[in-house]
C-alpha positions in Angstrom: 8.9 27.1 -26.2 8.5 26.0 -22.7 7.4 22.6 -21.2 6.1 21.8 -17.7 7.1 18.3 -16.3 4.2 17.4 -14.2 5.2 15.9 -10.9 4.2 12.4 -10.0 3.3 12.0 -13.7 5.0 10.8 -16.9 3.6 13.6 -19.0 5.5 16.9 -20.0 3.0 19.5 -21.5 3.7 22.7 -23.3 2.7 25.7 -21.5 4.2 28.3 -23.9 4.0 27.4 -27.5 5.8 30.3 -28.8 8.0 29.3 -31.9 11.6 29.0 -31.4 13.9 31.0 -33.7 17.6 31.0 -33.9 19.4 33.4 -31.4 22.6 35.2 -32.1 24.6 32.1 -31.2 22.8 30.3 -33.9 21.0 27.9 -31.5 17.6 26.7 -30.8 16.7 26.2 -27.2 13.7 24.7 -25.2 13.0 25.6 -21.6 11.4 23.6 -18.9 9.6 23.9 -15.6 11.2 21.0 -13.7 9.4 19.3 -10.7 12.4 19.1 -8.5 16.2 19.8 -8.5 18.4 17.0 -10.1 20.2 16.1 -13.2 17.9 16.0 -16.3 18.6 15.1 -19.8 16.5 15.5 -23.0 16.3 12.9 -25.6 15.2 14.3 -29.1 14.1 11.8 -31.7 13.7 12.5 -35.4 11.4 10.8 -37.8 14.0 8.1 -38.8 14.3 7.1 -35.1 17.7 8.6 -34.4 18.0 9.8 -31.0 19.9 12.8 -29.6 20.9 13.2 -25.9 21.2 16.7 -24.5 21.8 17.9 -20.7 19.4 20.3 -19.5 21.2 23.3 -17.9 19.6 25.9 -16.0 16.2 24.5 -17.1 17.2 24.9 -20.9 18.2 22.4 -23.4 19.8 23.3 -26.7 18.1 21.5 -29.7 20.6 19.3 -31.7 21.5 20.8 -35.1 21.2 17.4 -36.6 17.4 17.4 -36.6 17.3 20.9 -38.3 17.9 19.6 -41.8 14.4 19.0 -43.1 10.6 19.5 -42.1 9.7 16.7 -39.7 8.1 16.0 -36.2 10.4 15.6 -33.3 9.7 13.4 -30.3 10.9 14.6 -27.0 11.5 12.6 -23.8 12.9 14.0 -20.6 14.7 11.8 -18.0 15.7 12.5 -14.4 19.0 10.7 -13.6 20.6 9.3 -10.4 24.2 8.9 -11.6 23.6 6.7 -14.8 20.3 5.3 -13.6 17.0 6.7 -14.9 14.6 7.3 -12.0 11.8 8.9 -13.9 11.0 10.1 -17.5 8.4 12.3 -19.0 7.0 11.9 -22.5 6.5 15.5 -23.9 4.5 16.9 -26.6 6.1 16.7 -30.0 7.9 19.5 -31.7 7.6 20.4 -35.5 10.6 21.6 -37.4 9.8 23.8 -40.3 11.0 26.7 -42.3 10.4 30.3 -41.3 9.8 31.5 -44.8 8.8 28.8 -47.5 11.3 30.2 -50.0 14.2 30.2 -47.4 14.9 26.7 -46.6 17.8 27.7 -44.5 15.9 29.8 -42.2 14.4 27.1 -39.7 12.1 27.5 -36.9 10.7 25.0 -34.3 6.9 25.1 -33.4 4.5 23.0 -31.4 2.5 20.2 -33.1 -0.6 22.3 -32.3 -0.2 26.1 -32.0 -3.4 26.8 -30.3 -2.2 28.3 -26.9 -5.6 27.8 -25.2 -5.5 24.2 -26.2 -2.1 23.8 -24.5 -3.2 25.7 -21.4 -6.1 23.5 -21.1 -4.1 20.4 -21.6 -1.7 21.4 -18.8 -4.7 22.3 -16.7 -6.3 18.9 -17.3 -3.1 17.0 -16.7 -2.6 18.8 -13.4 -6.2 17.9 -12.3 -5.7 14.4 -13.6 -2.6 14.0 -11.4 -4.5 15.7 -8.4 -7.4 13.4 -8.8 -5.0 10.3 -8.8 -3.2 11.8 -5.7 -6.5 12.0 -3.9 -7.6 8.5 -4.9 -4.2 7.2 -3.8 -4.6 9.1 -0.5 -8.1 7.6 -0.1 -6.9 4.1 -0.9 -4.0 4.7 1.8 -6.9 5.7 4.2 -8.8 2.7 3.5 -5.7 0.6 4.0 -4.9 2.2 7.2 -8.6 1.7 8.5 -8.5 -1.9 7.2 -5.2 -2.5 9.1 -6.6 -0.8 12.3 -9.8 -3.1 12.0 -7.6 -6.0 11.5 -5.4 -5.4 14.5 -8.5 -4.7 16.7 -10.0 -7.9 15.4 -6.9 -9.7 16.1 -6.9 -8.4 19.8 -10.6 -9.3 20.3 -9.9 -12.7 18.8 -7.0 -13.1 21.2 -9.1 -11.9 24.2 -11.8 -14.4 23.3 -9.3 -17.1 23.0 -7.9 -16.3 26.5 -11.6 -16.1 27.9 -12.3 -19.6 26.2 -8.9 -21.0 27.7 -9.8 -19.6 31.0 -13.3 -21.2 30.9 -11.9 -24.5 29.9 -9.4 -24.3 32.8 -12.1 -23.4 35.1 -14.5 -26.2 33.9 -11.6 -28.7 34.0 -10.9 -27.8 37.6 -14.6 -28.0 38.5 -14.9 -31.4 36.8 -11.8 -32.6 38.8 -13.3 -31.3 42.0 -16.6 -33.0 41.2 -14.8 -36.2 40.5 -12.9 -36.0 43.8 -16.2 -35.3 45.6 -18.0 -38.2 43.9 -15.0 -40.3 45.1 -15.3 -39.1 48.7 -19.2 -39.6 48.5 -18.6 -43.3 47.3 -16.0 -43.9 50.0 -18.3 -42.4 52.9 -21.3 -44.5 51.3 -19.2 -47.7 51.4 -18.2 -47.0 55.0 -21.7 -46.1 56.0 -23.0 -49.4 54.4 -20.3 -51.3 56.3 -21.3 -49.6 59.6 -24.9 -50.4 58.9 -23.9 -54.1 58.5 -22.0 -54.2 61.8 -24.9 -52.4 63.7 -27.4 -55.0 62.1 -25.1 -57.9 63.1 -24.7 -56.5 66.8 -28.6 -56.0 66.9 -29.1 -59.5 65.8 -26.6 -60.8 68.5 -28.2 -58.8 71.1 -31.5 -60.1 70.2 -30.3 -63.6 70.5 -28.5 -62.8 73.8 -31.7 -61.4 75.2 -33.7 -64.4 74.0 -31.3 -66.7 75.7 -30.7 -64.8 78.8 -30.7 -66.8 82.2 -31.3 -64.4 85.1 -30.1 -67.1 87.4 -26.6 -66.9 86.0 -26.1 -63.4 87.5 -26.6 -62.9 91.3 
């Protein structure tokens, strides 16, 4: 019996459903294809809910003898540990404890819940395909997020350039407005001075006219 723990997934699938029989050491073992190096434990659960913890060594776990006392289905969870912390877990296909021969209740064997090899191979293939599609979707989402962030940065830069342009136009407009105001003030001063000069000229003209009207040529010899 061999399981494959699918990387970046929480599923463990049976890739070899060959029944487990006792070896010369009177043990049952389940082997695993592990996604990476590390410390793994297998948690076997019987139908009563009792859980048995077994360390996986060299990709193999020994099935606890406590579950080999009756025909039942066994749940299996594999955990990857970092010290005492579980960093990832895989829910695996169930196992079935049964008798090798119905008349010999002491001769136990462990089989998969479904013993059709093609079904397990197809399930493994579909699980891998599913993970691949999830990975592709995740990659596409990351690309979209990257493109969005790039567009967002470009928009921020363009907004900043537009703000700087508007500030420059406002400053130039303010400067031109001040120059126009100064020019208007200067024109007003010149106009005032011009009007005052016109009044002086007019006054002098009037006085000159009066002098000419009252001129006595006998006064000057």
